[in-house]
ZAMARGU-4260 file (C-alpha; in steps of 0.2 Angstrom, whole numbers, plus 5000, padded with zeros to 4 digits):
<rodrens>
0) 4904/4933/4851 | 4891/4941/4864 | 4882/4929/4875 | 4864/4933/4869 | 4871/4931/4851
5) 4876/4913/4854 | 4861/4908/4863 | 4846/4919/4860 | 4848/4920/4841 | 4844/4907/4829
10) 4854/4893/4836 | 4844/4885/4850 | 4827/4890/4842 | 4832/4883/4825 | 4839/4867/4832
15) 4824/4863/4843 | 4813/4866/4827 | 4823/4853/4817 | 4824/4840/4831 | 4805/4841/4833
20) 4803/4838/4814 | 4815/4823/4815 | 4805/4816/4830 | 4789/4816/4820 | 4795/4811/4803
25) 4811/4800/4805 | 4811/4783/4813 | 4830/4779/4813 | 4835/4795/4822 | 4819/4798/4833
30) 4828/4791/4849 | 4843/4803/4848 | 4831/4818/4843 | 4820/4815/4858 | 4835/4814/4870
35) 4843/4830/4863 | 4826/4839/4864 | 4825/4835/4883 | 4843/4840/4886 | 4842/4857/4877
40) 4826/4860/4886 | 4835/4857/4903 | 4848/4870/4897 | 4835/4883/4893 | 4833/4890/4911
45) 4852/4893/4911 | 4851/4902/4895 | 4837/4913/4901 | 4847/4917/4917 | 4861/4922/4906
50) 4850/4932/4894 | 4843/4943/4907 | 4858/4945/4918 | 4864/4958/4904 | 4883/4954/4908
55) 4896/4945/4898 | 4904/4930/4907 | 4923/4930/4910 | 4934/4925/4895 | 4937/4907/4900
60) 4918/4903/4903 | 4915/4913/4887 | 4926/4902/4877 | 4918/4886/4883 | 4901/4893/4878
65) 4909/4898/4861 | 4914/4880/4858 | 4897/4873/4863 | 4889/4885/4852 | 4898/4878/4837
70) 4893/4861/4842 | 4875/4866/4842 | 4877/4875/4825 | 4884/4858/4819 | 4869/4850/4826
75) 4857/4861/4815 | 4867/4856/4799 | 4866/4838/4804 | 4847/4839/4808 | 4844/4846/4790
80) 4854/4832/4782 | 4844/4819/4792 | 4828/4827/4786 | 4834/4827/4768 | 4840/4810/4768
85) 4830/4797/4758 | 4823/4782/4768 | 4831/4769/4756 | 4849/4776/4758 | 4854/4764/4772
90) 4873/4767/4772 | 4870/4786/4773 | 4857/4784/4786 | 4868/4773/4797 | 4881/4787/4797
95) 4869/4800/4802 | 4862/4789/4816 | 4880/4788/4823 | 4883/4807/4821 | 4866/4810/4830
100) 4872/4799/4844 | 4888/4808/4845 | 4880/4825/4846 | 4868/4818/4859 | 4883/4812/4870
105) 4892/4829/4867 | 4877/4839/4873 | 4874/4827/4888 | 4892/4828/4894 | 4891/4847/4893
110) 4875/4848/4903 | 4879/4835/4916 | 4897/4841/4918 | 4903/4855/4929 | 4898/4868/4917
115) 4880/4870/4923 | 4885/4873/4941 | 4898/4885/4935 | 4885/4895/4925 | 4873/4895/4939
120) 4886/4901/4951 | 4891/4915/4939 | 4874/4920/4936 | 4870/4921/4954 | 4885/4931/4957
125) 4882/4943/4943 | 4863/4945/4947 | 4868/4951/4965 | 4883/4961/4959 | 4871/4970/4946
130) 4858/4973/4959 | 4871/4980/4971 | 4877/4992/4958 | 4859/4998/4953 | 4855/5000/4972
135) 4870/5010/4975 | 4867/5021/4960 | 4849/5024/4964 | 4854/5028/4982 | 4867/5041/4976
140) 4856/5048/4963 | 4842/5050/4976 | 4853/5059/4987 | 4859/5072/4974 | 4850/5088/4971
145) 4840/5090/4955 | 4849/5099/4941 | 4867/5095/4948 | 4873/5088/4932 | 4891/5087/4938
150) 4887/5077/4953 | 4877/5064/4943 | 4891/5063/4930 | 4903/5060/4945 | 4892/5047/4952
155) 4890/5037/4936 | 4909/5038/4933 | 4912/5031/4950 | 4900/5017/4947 | 4909/5013/4931
160) 4926/5012/4940 | 4918/5001/4954 | 4910/4990/4941 | 4926/4986/4932 | 4930/4973/4944
165) 4940/4961/4933 | 4952/4975/4926 | 4965/4970/4939 | 4963/4951/4936 | 4976/4939/4930
170) 4968/4922/4928 | 4980/4908/4929 | 4995/4918/4934 | 5001/4920/4952 | 4985/4915/4960
175) 4988/4897/4965 | 4999/4901/4980 | 4987/4914/4987 | 4972/4903/4983 | 4980/4888/4993
180) 4984/4899/5008 | 4967/4907/5009 | 4958/4890/5007 | 4968/4883/5021 | 4963/4897/5032
185) 4944/4894/5028 | 4944/4875/5027 | 4957/4869/5038 | 4956/4881/5052 | 4940/4879/5062
190) 4946/4893/5074 | 4945/4906/5060 | 4928/4913/5057 | 4933/4929/5047 | 4947/4928/5035
195) 4954/4943/5025 | 4962/4946/5008 | 4972/4963/5009 | 4982/4972/4996 | 4984/4989/4987
200) 4972/4994/4973 | 4974/4984/4957 | 4984/4970/4965 | 4971/4957/4960 | 4961/4954/4977
205) 4944/4952/4969 | 4951/4941/4956 | 4958/4930/4969 | 4942/4930/4979 | 4932/4925/4963
210) 4944/4911/4960 | 4942/4904/4977 | 4923/4905/4976 | 4924/4894/4960 | 4936/4882/4967
215) 4928/4864/4968 | 4935/4860/4985 | 4928/4877/4992 | 4911/4874/4984 | 4910/4856/4991
220) 4916/4862/5008 | 4902/4875/5009 | 4889/4864/5000 | 4889/4877/4986 | 4882/4890/4998
225) 4892/4905/4994 | 4886/4923/4994 | 4896/4936/4985 | 4892/4954/4990 | 4901/4971/4985
230) 4900/4983/5000 | 4908/4998/4992 | 4911/5015/5001 | 4893/5020/5003 | 4883/5004/5007
235) 4865/5001/5012 | 4869/4992/5028 | 4851/4987/5032 | 4849/4979/5014 | 4866/4970/5016
240) 4862/4963/5033 | 4845/4957/5027 | 4853/4948/5012 | 4867/4940/5023 | 4855/4935/5037
245) 4842/4928/5024 | 4856/4918/5016 | 4863/4910/5031 | 4846/4906/5039 | 4837/4902/5023
250) 4824/4916/5026 | 4824/4931/5015 | 4815/4943/5026 | 4826/4953/5039 | 4822/4944/5055
255) 4837/4944/5066 | 4840/4948/5084 | 4854/4946/5096 | 4845/4931/5104 | 4842/4923/5087
260) 4860/4926/5082 | 4866/4916/5097 | 4854/4902/5096 | 4854/4899/5077 | 4868/4889/5070
265) 4863/4871/5066 | 4862/4873/5047 | 4876/4868/5034 | 4892/4877/5031 | 4890/4893/5021
270) 4902/4907/5015 | 4899/4925/5014 | 4911/4935/5003 | 4912/4954/5007 | 4921/4963/4993
275) 4927/4981/4993 | 4925/4985/5012 | 4931/5002/5016 | 4928/5004/5035 | 4929/4995/5051
280) 4911/5001/5058 | 4903/4994/5042 | 4912/4978/5043 | 4907/4975/5061 | 4889/4978/5056
285) 4890/4964/5042 | 4898/4950/5053 | 4886/4939/5062 | 4892/4928/5076 | 4885/4912/5069
290) 4896/4896/5070 | 4890/4888/5054 | 4896/4901/5042 | 4912/4910/5038 | 4916/4927/5031
295) 4929/4932/5018 | 4933/4950/5018 | 4942/4959/5003 | 4949/4976/5007 | 4963/4988/5003
300) 4963/4992/5022 | 4970/4983/5037 | 4957/4978/5050 | 4961/4973/5068 | 4963/4954/5072
305) 4948/4954/5084 | 4937/4957/5069 | 4947/4949/5055 | 4956/4934/5063 | 4969/4931/5049
310) 4974/4940/5033 | 4982/4935/5017 | 4992/4949/5010 | 4991/4949/4991 | 5009/4948/4984
315) 5014/4958/4968 | 5019/4948/4953 | 5037/4942/4950 | 5047/4945/4935 | 5041/4931/4924
320) 5023/4933/4929 | 5023/4951/4926 | 5030/4949/4908 | 5017/4935/4904 | 5003/4946/4910
325) 5009/4962/4901 | 5012/4952/4885 | 4994/4945/4885 | 4988/4963/4886 | 5000/4970/4874
330) 5002/4956/4861 | 4989/4943/4864 | 5001/4930/4869 | 5012/4925/4885 | 5029/4930/4878
335) 5037/4944/4869 | 5035/4941/4850 | 5051/4941/4839 | 5046/4957/4830 | 5045/4967/4847
340) 5060/4977/4855 | 5063/4965/4869 | 5074/4978/4879 | 5060/4991/4878 | 5047/4979/4883
345) 5057/4974/4898 | 5060/4992/4903 | 5041/4996/4902 | 5036/4980/4912 | 5049/4985/4925
350) 5040/5002/4927 | 5024/4993/4932 | 5033/4985/4948 | 5023/4969/4947 | 5006/4977/4950
355) 4993/4968/4939 | 4982/4982/4936 | 4996/4993/4929 | 5002/4979/4918 | 4985/4976/4911
360) 4981/4994/4908 | 4998/5000/4901 | 5000/4984/4891 | 4983/4987/4883 | 4986/5005/4879
365) 5002/5000/4869 | 4994/4986/4859 | 4997/4988/4840 | 5006/5005/4843 | 5022/5009/4833
370) 5039/5008/4842 | 5041/5027/4843 | 5025/5027/4853 | 5032/5014/4865 | 5048/5024/4867
375) 5038/5039/4872 | 5028/5029/4884 | 5044/5023/4892 | 5050/5040/4894 | 5034/5047/4901
380) 5032/5032/4913 | 5050/5035/4920 | 5045/5053/4924 | 5028/5048/4932 | 5018/5055/4918
385) 5002/5049/4909 | 5005/5040/4893 | 4987/5040/4887 | 4969/5044/4892 | 4966/5025/4898
390) 4981/5026/4909 | 4973/5040/4918 | 4955/5033/4918 | 4958/5015/4921 | 4974/5015/4932
395) 4977/5031/4941 | 4959/5036/4944 | 4955/5019/4950 | 4970/5020/4962 | 4964/5038/4967
400) 4948/5031/4975 | 4958/5026/4990 | 4965/5043/4992 | 4949/5053/4989 | 4941/5045/5004
405) 4954/5052/5016 | 4952/5067/5027 | 4960/5083/5020 | 4975/5083/5031 | 4979/5064/5028
410) 4977/5066/5009 | 4989/5081/5009 | 5002/5070/5019 | 5000/5056/5006 | 5003/5069/4992
415) 5019/5075/5000 | 5026/5057/4997 | 5028/5062/4979 | 5042/5073/4985 | 5054/5059/4988
420) 5064/5049/4975 | 5058/5033/4967 | 5063/5016/4975 | 5072/5025/4990 | 5067/5023/5008
425) 5061/5039/5016 | 5067/5042/5034 | 5052/5043/5045 | 5061/5057/5054 | 5061/5067/5038
430) 5042/5065/5035 | 5037/5069/5053 | 5048/5085/5053 | 5040/5090/5036 | 5022/5087/5042
435) 5025/5095/5058 | 5031/5111/5050 | 5019/5113/5036 | 5003/5105/5042 | 5002/5112/5059
440) 5002/5096/5069 | 5013/5088/5082 | 5023/5072/5081 | 5010/5061/5089 | 4997/5066/5076
445) 5010/5064/5062 | 5014/5047/5068 | 4995/5043/5068 | 4993/5049/5050 | 5008/5038/5045
450) 4999/5023/5053 | 4983/5027/5044 | 4991/5028/5027 | 5000/5011/5031 | 4984/5003/5036
455) 4976/5009/5020 | 4990/5001/5010 | 4996/5018/5004 | 5013/5016/5010 | 5024/5003/5018
460) 5032/5006/5035 | 5049/4997/5037 | 5050/4997/5056 | 5060/4988/5070 | 5052/4981/5085
465) 5053/4998/5094 | 5042/5008/5082 | 5028/5016/5089 | 5034/5015/5107 | 5035/5029/5119
470) 5052/5039/5115 | 5056/5028/5100 | 5068/5035/5088 | 5060/5039/5071 | 5077/5041/5062
475) 5079/5022/5062 | 5062/5019/5054 | 5059/5021/5035 | 5044/5022/5024 | 5043/5015/5006
480) 5029/5016/4993 | 5025/5007/4977 | 5030/5017/4962 | 5012/5017/4955 | 5006/5025/4971
485) 5020/5038/4970 | 5015/5041/4952 | 4997/5044/4959 | 5004/5057/4971 | 5014/5066/4957
490) 4998/5065/4946 | 4987/5073/4959 | 5001/5086/4964 | 5005/5091/4946 | 4988/5098/4941
495) 4987/5116/4937 | 4999/5129/4931 | 5017/5126/4936 | 5019/5143/4945 | 5003/5140/4956
500) 5006/5122/4961 | 5007/5118/4980 | 5021/5106/4977 | 5034/5109/4964 | 5042/5092/4961
505) 5055/5083/4950 | 5048/5066/4947 | 5065/5058/4943 | 5083/5062/4944 | 5090/5072/4930
510) 5105/5081/4925 | 5097/5098/4925 | 5081/5107/4931 | 5065/5104/4921 | 5063/5115/4906
515) 5046/5121/4911 | 5053/5128/4927 | 5066/5138/4917 | 5052/5144/4905 | 5041/5151/4919
520) 5056/5157/4930 | 5051/5175/4926 | 5036/5174/4938 | 5037/5168/4957 | 5033/5150/4961
525) 5020/5149/4974 | 5024/5131/4979 | 5024/5126/4998 | 5036/5111/4995 | 5050/5111/4982
530) 5059/5095/4978 | 5075/5094/4967 | 5083/5078/4961 | 5099/5079/4951 | 5117/5073/4950
535) 5132/5085/4953 | 5126/5103/4952 | 5138/5117/4949 | 5135/5136/4952 | 5131/5138/4933
540) 5118/5124/4933 | 5106/5134/4943 | 5095/5149/4937 | 5086/5162/4946 | 5070/5157/4954
545) 5059/5165/4967 | 5049/5155/4980 | 5040/5168/4992 | 5029/5154/5000 | 5040/5139/5000
550) 5042/5131/5018 | 5050/5115/5013 | 5065/5112/5001 | 5071/5094/4998 | 5087/5092/4989
555) 5091/5074/4983 | 5107/5072/4973 | 5120/5059/4969 | 5138/5065/4968 | 5153/5069/4979
560) 5152/5088/4976 | 5136/5099/4977 | 5134/5118/4975 | 5119/5123/4986 | 5105/5132/4975
565) 5107/5151/4976 | 5088/5153/4976 | 5088/5147/4994 | 5091/5166/4997 | 5074/5169/4989
570) 5065/5157/5001 | 5061/5169/5016 | 5048/5157/5023 | 5058/5141/5023 | 5055/5131/5038
575) 5063/5114/5034 | 5078/5110/5023 | 5082/5092/5018 | 5099/5088/5010 | 5101/5070/5005
580) 5116/5063/4995 | 5113/5045/4988 | 5131/5043/4982 | 5143/5031/4989 | 5154/5044/4998
585) 5151/5060/5008 | 5148/5075/4997 | 5157/5092/4999 | 5144/5106/5001 | 5148/5122/4993
590) 5139/5139/4994 | 5135/5136/5013 | 5134/5155/5014 | 5115/5154/5009 | 5112/5148/5026
595) 5115/5166/5033 | 5097/5171/5026 | 5087/5157/5034 | 5080/5166/5048 | 5065/5155/5049
600) 5073/5138/5047 | 5066/5126/5060 | 5073/5109/5054 | 5089/5104/5045 | 5092/5087/5039
605) 5109/5083/5032 | 5113/5065/5025 | 5130/5059/5018 | 5138/5075/5017 | 5154/5083/5024
610) 5147/5096/5035 | 5156/5113/5034 | 5163/5121/5049 | 5150/5129/5059 | 5152/5146/5066
615) 5141/5161/5072 | 5147/5171/5057 | 5142/5158/5044 | 5127/5150/5051 | 5117/5160/5063
620) 5102/5149/5063 | 5093/5158/5077 | 5076/5149/5075 | 5083/5131/5072 | 5075/5119/5083
625) 5080/5102/5076 | 5097/5097/5068 | 5100/5080/5061 | 5116/5074/5054 | 5116/5056/5047
630) 5131/5047/5039 | 5140/5063/5039 | 5158/5069/5041 | 5156/5080/5056 | 5174/5082/5064
635) 5177/5099/5056 | 5160/5106/5059 | 5161/5102/5078 | 5178/5109/5081 | 5177/5113/5100
640) 5190/5127/5097 | 5178/5138/5086 | 5161/5131/5090 | 5150/5140/5101 | 5133/5130/5100
645) 5122/5141/5111 | 5127/5156/5100 | 5124/5147/5084 | 5108/5138/5089 | 5100/5147/5104
650) 5083/5138/5102 | 5089/5121/5097 | 5078/5108/5106 | 5084/5092/5097 | 5101/5086/5090
655) 5103/5070/5081 | 5120/5063/5076 | 5119/5046/5068 | 5131/5034/5060 | 5145/5048/5060
660) 5160/5038/5061 | 5172/5052/5064 | 5164/5059/5079 | 5176/5055/5094 | 5169/5068/5107
665) 5156/5082/5106 | 5160/5100/5110 | 5159/5106/5128 | 5148/5120/5123 | 5134/5109/5120
670) 5131/5108/5139 | 5126/5127/5138 | 5112/5124/5125 | 5099/5127/5138 | 5085/5124/5126
675) 5090/5106/5122 | 5077/5093/5126 | 5083/5078/5115 | 5100/5072/5112 | 5104/5057/5101
680) 5121/5051/5098 | 5119/5034/5090 | 5129/5022/5080 | 5144/5033/5082 | 5157/5019/5083
685) 5172/5031/5088 | 5163/5041/5101 | 5173/5038/5117 | 5166/5051/5130 | 5153/5063/5135
690) 5156/5080/5142 | 5158/5080/5161 | 5146/5095/5162 | 5132/5085/5154 | 5121/5088/5169
695) 5119/5106/5165 | 5106/5102/5152 | 5092/5104/5164 | 5078/5103/5151 | 5085/5087/5143
700) 5071/5074/5142 | 5078/5061/5130 | 5096/5054/5129 | 5100/5041/5116 | 5117/5034/5116
705) 5113/5017/5107 | 5127/5007/5098 | 5142/5017/5103 | 5154/5003/5106 | 5169/5014/5112
710) 5159/5023/5125 | 5165/5016/5142 | 5157/5027/5155 | 5143/5039/5158 | 5148/5055/5167
715) 5143/5056/5186 | 5134/5073/5182 | 5121/5063/5173 | 5112/5062/5189 | 5109/5081/5188
720) 5097/5079/5173 | 5082/5081/5183 | 5070/5082/5168 | 5077/5066/5160 | 5063/5054/5155
725) 5071/5042/5144 | 5089/5034/5144 | 5094/5023/5129 | 5111/5015/5131 | 5107/4999/5121
730) 5121/4990/5112 | 5134/5000/5121 | 5144/4984/5123 | 5159/4991/5132 | 5150/5002/5144
735) 5156/4996/5161 | 5142/5001/5173 | 5128/5012/5177 | 5134/5026/5189 | 5125/5027/5206
740) 5120/5045/5201 | 5107/5037/5190 | 5097/5035/5205 | 5094/5054/5206 | 5084/5054/5190
745) 5068/5057/5198 | 5059/5060/5182 | 5065/5045/5173 | 5052/5034/5165 | 5061/5022/5154
750) 5078/5014/5152 | 5083/5003/5137 | 5100/4994/5141 | 5098/4979/5130 | 5115/4971/5125
755) 5125/4980/5137 | 5136/4965/5139 | 5149/4973/5152 | 5135/4978/5165 | 5132/4964/5176
760) 5129/4973/5192 | 5118/4988/5196 | 5120/5002/5209 | 5113/4997/5226 | 5095/4995/5229
765) 5095/5011/5240 | 5103/5021/5226 | 5089/5016/5214 | 5075/5017/5226 | 5072/5035/5222
770) 5067/5031/5204 | 5048/5033/5208 | 5044/5038/5190 | 5052/5023/5182 | 5039/5013/5173
775) 5049/5002/5161 | 5066/4994/5160 | 5072/4983/5145 | 5088/4973/5150 | 5097/4957/5148
780) 5096/4941/5158 | 5111/4946/5169 | 5103/4961/5177 | 5085/4956/5176 | 5084/4949/5193
785) 5092/4965/5201 | 5079/4976/5192 | 5065/4965/5197 | 5070/4967/5216 | 5066/4986/5213
790) 5048/4982/5208 | 5043/4981/5227 | 5049/4999/5230 | 5044/5006/5213 | 5026/5000/5211
795) 5023/5005/5193 | 5039/4997/5187 | 5038/4984/5173 | 5055/4975/5169 | 5056/4966/5152
800) 5070/4955/5145 | 5075/4960/5128 | 5071/4949/5113 | 5087/4942/5105
</rodrens>
């Protein structure tokens, strides 16, 4: 029942009319009638506020009003009976008197209880929120050119999306823990003036904030002085600042100065809630340094601690909470009904990955649908496809708001994330390589974009303590992404004709290539990125396809044998090839001869495969600059007897060999790869020695040897690496010593030698005194003092004890 139907219809008007009649005509019920008239007249201002707000209240508040409405309807019927009752029917009149007294108590309890304060708070919030929407809409419409219907339609659509603030809500489920944590930050921590609620779109941030504002303890602490403002992407800063300053000072006009901001602050506690904040400069403009009020910031983005002192990250729902919320949307109850297919329901709930908005939207879209519709929905969800129009409008389009505000290059990088399998960690090295090759950026800019996407909650960075440091290794850092965000990337990438898409992606692993690829294989595919996800592939499983513009090919599979796709021959512009096996053992690669035509290949990533024997005849990768082999069998491929690395890789600048258990020693010919700038031999537990002529690599700048427990010594020729800037020997637990020749590394800037348990003595002070470029050393307690003695000779040196 709509709010104005309950109150503004016949109920209140008719009841007041009847009560006035009783007051004038009836003696035995006059007292109760007069009290009821007074009570209902006290309620009229609230009714008028609600009437003209034009917005329906939340379901819980609506239900309370529904019950009270029925009470008033009963009051009308009771008043009629009082008026119709004869004066001489004493028994009946006594019953009516008691019923009138009961009605009087019910109305009085309703008005004197918490409902009045809740209603006024709701109206106050809705009035401001409605005013904010119209102000933003007017501002956008004013800025648009007359006659541009598409712009107007787009603006109105955006307003509708922003206005649907309760869509991601899940009242009563999963809120208490978050509410308690945020309350403690605001109430128990006097040192925190600005507190944040952070989470991805649709995770229930605004719902949590609303529940906090309605909490009795919060309202009492802030003396019911709570201002809730929606900031949005295009705020009117002056208007918002005026409202905030008028609220905290009690003066509506904008009359603030830096001086008054510092002097004022003797009033009562107040809370300003800033919802939907999109940028740091805007936020900084809306925070006043006044000690008597606090600010609660709700955003999809991370802000620095100097601005937002402490943040609560909204957690996604657990299994039971997800099921309960989904069932409430799909079935109108908190559990799976007996008539539903329990297994099917659980599978669809699992696809939502605990995101409240996804659970509500998808659940509602399946309400009252037949089982075949549910089966099709599960299939489409598993492929990252839309199940209905509301799925797109209410979920993906709303999530897309976070992406549309990105710069073009950052948005492209976000969409690239759809190229990788669901629920798998993406090696950062793979991402950086790909972005460098196709977006014309360097590694530093790629890492900056990664951090921006992480700060905007569009991916999660799984990092160790070294991530982001100078010379840190990217291949030990991974990226993860919520499935709904991945679905969004797929949705944005899969628009348009299949042959013209910039990204040709398989959303899920399948036993064969998509049928629409085969149907359109008679025409070239113009994709820049191609991603394939399958199990074992044999030669007959592939069909002919042409990719004249493809620069990145990603092959994800799960098997112990894999025939490389013949269409690699038809990728003349291929710059990055990524081959990742998600099986349990290293896969044997067949059809390695396709590499003979990859003249433009710049980057090659091989993971959990048995690398075939490399030779100049089979793999003449003249332009390859980066080769990464992770979790691979490499003993055959690196046979010193047949391998001539400088002939095969004449331009190789970076070589990564990680977690390759069969690597005992590396070919001597590596010392002749004059172009090599970075060499990483990490987590190779059987590596025993390095080539004696390692010093021939005059251009080498980075040498990583971490976690190689069998490595016992470094060759003396290491002192000839005149260009070396970074040396990592961390966790080389059996390394006996640092050779005195290390002192000749005049370009060395950083050494990481944490957990080198056998090294207790360094070369002499005189031997190390030439390390004039050395800026940082990370070491254990045993050699900390010896390195500290060098600080007097090397003025920019900082020595740090490694964290355990």
